[in-house]
Every structure is written in structure tokens, then in C-alpha cells.
C-alpha angles and dihedrals in degrees: 000000000000091000091052091050092048090052091048093051096038110157120228126207111267115260104244093193095060124051131167091262093056099044119119109251091239093045101058133038116199109233137172142195131202112209129165091344093310123119111211122188125201145159121244114208107209096196095056100020088230123146120214114197111223103179142033130028092324095052110146095023119123126203132198094233143008089256092052090052091047091052089049091053093049092048091049098048103030111019093168095070132072102270101210111127136160102243094201090066096031095063127061131201110252095215098058109006093241122140115268089241089074090075097037111130 
């Protein structure tokens, strides 16, 4: 089970050529999560469904999905709990505070 989770949440090297400040407005949606008293900011890329963490201990890490990023946050801040999370309800859109699932295609 642990191996499957590790594959699901596999971290990729950060893309040095693209940062939050250089993203096209339609290519990245600023999102955030509050977990265990920690505020984590990220960018959700609608075309690829990837999440790039832009703050906190995971800054610079990129995940294949919102759920993968949510699991990464839980593992980083509370490694003693089961990390499975639904990323669509874990992350919120910075602009309006709505759950990420509201823009899920």
C-alpha cells in the first residue's frame, strides 16, 4: 500500500523556467490549503491538472494531481496520520474561497 501511495504522490523536480509570477493567467489558478495550522499556497494548472506548491516546506514541488498534492501536504505536516485526501475538496481557490472542485472539468 505504501509503495502505491508513494507512486501516486511522486514528486517531480520543480520547473525552473516557469514560476507563479510568469504563468499565463488562464494557465494557472492560485489555490491554497489550511492544514494543521499551516497555510500552503499553490498553483493549479487546469490543462495538466498539476499542482505546483509555492509556499511552505514543499515550495517548488509539483504533483500530478490535486489529491497527490494534498497527500504531500498531509505527509509533510502530520506524518503520523493516514495521508489519503480528496484534493478537490482539500484545496480552495484563492480568489473566491470556493473548493477547487467547483472548477473541475
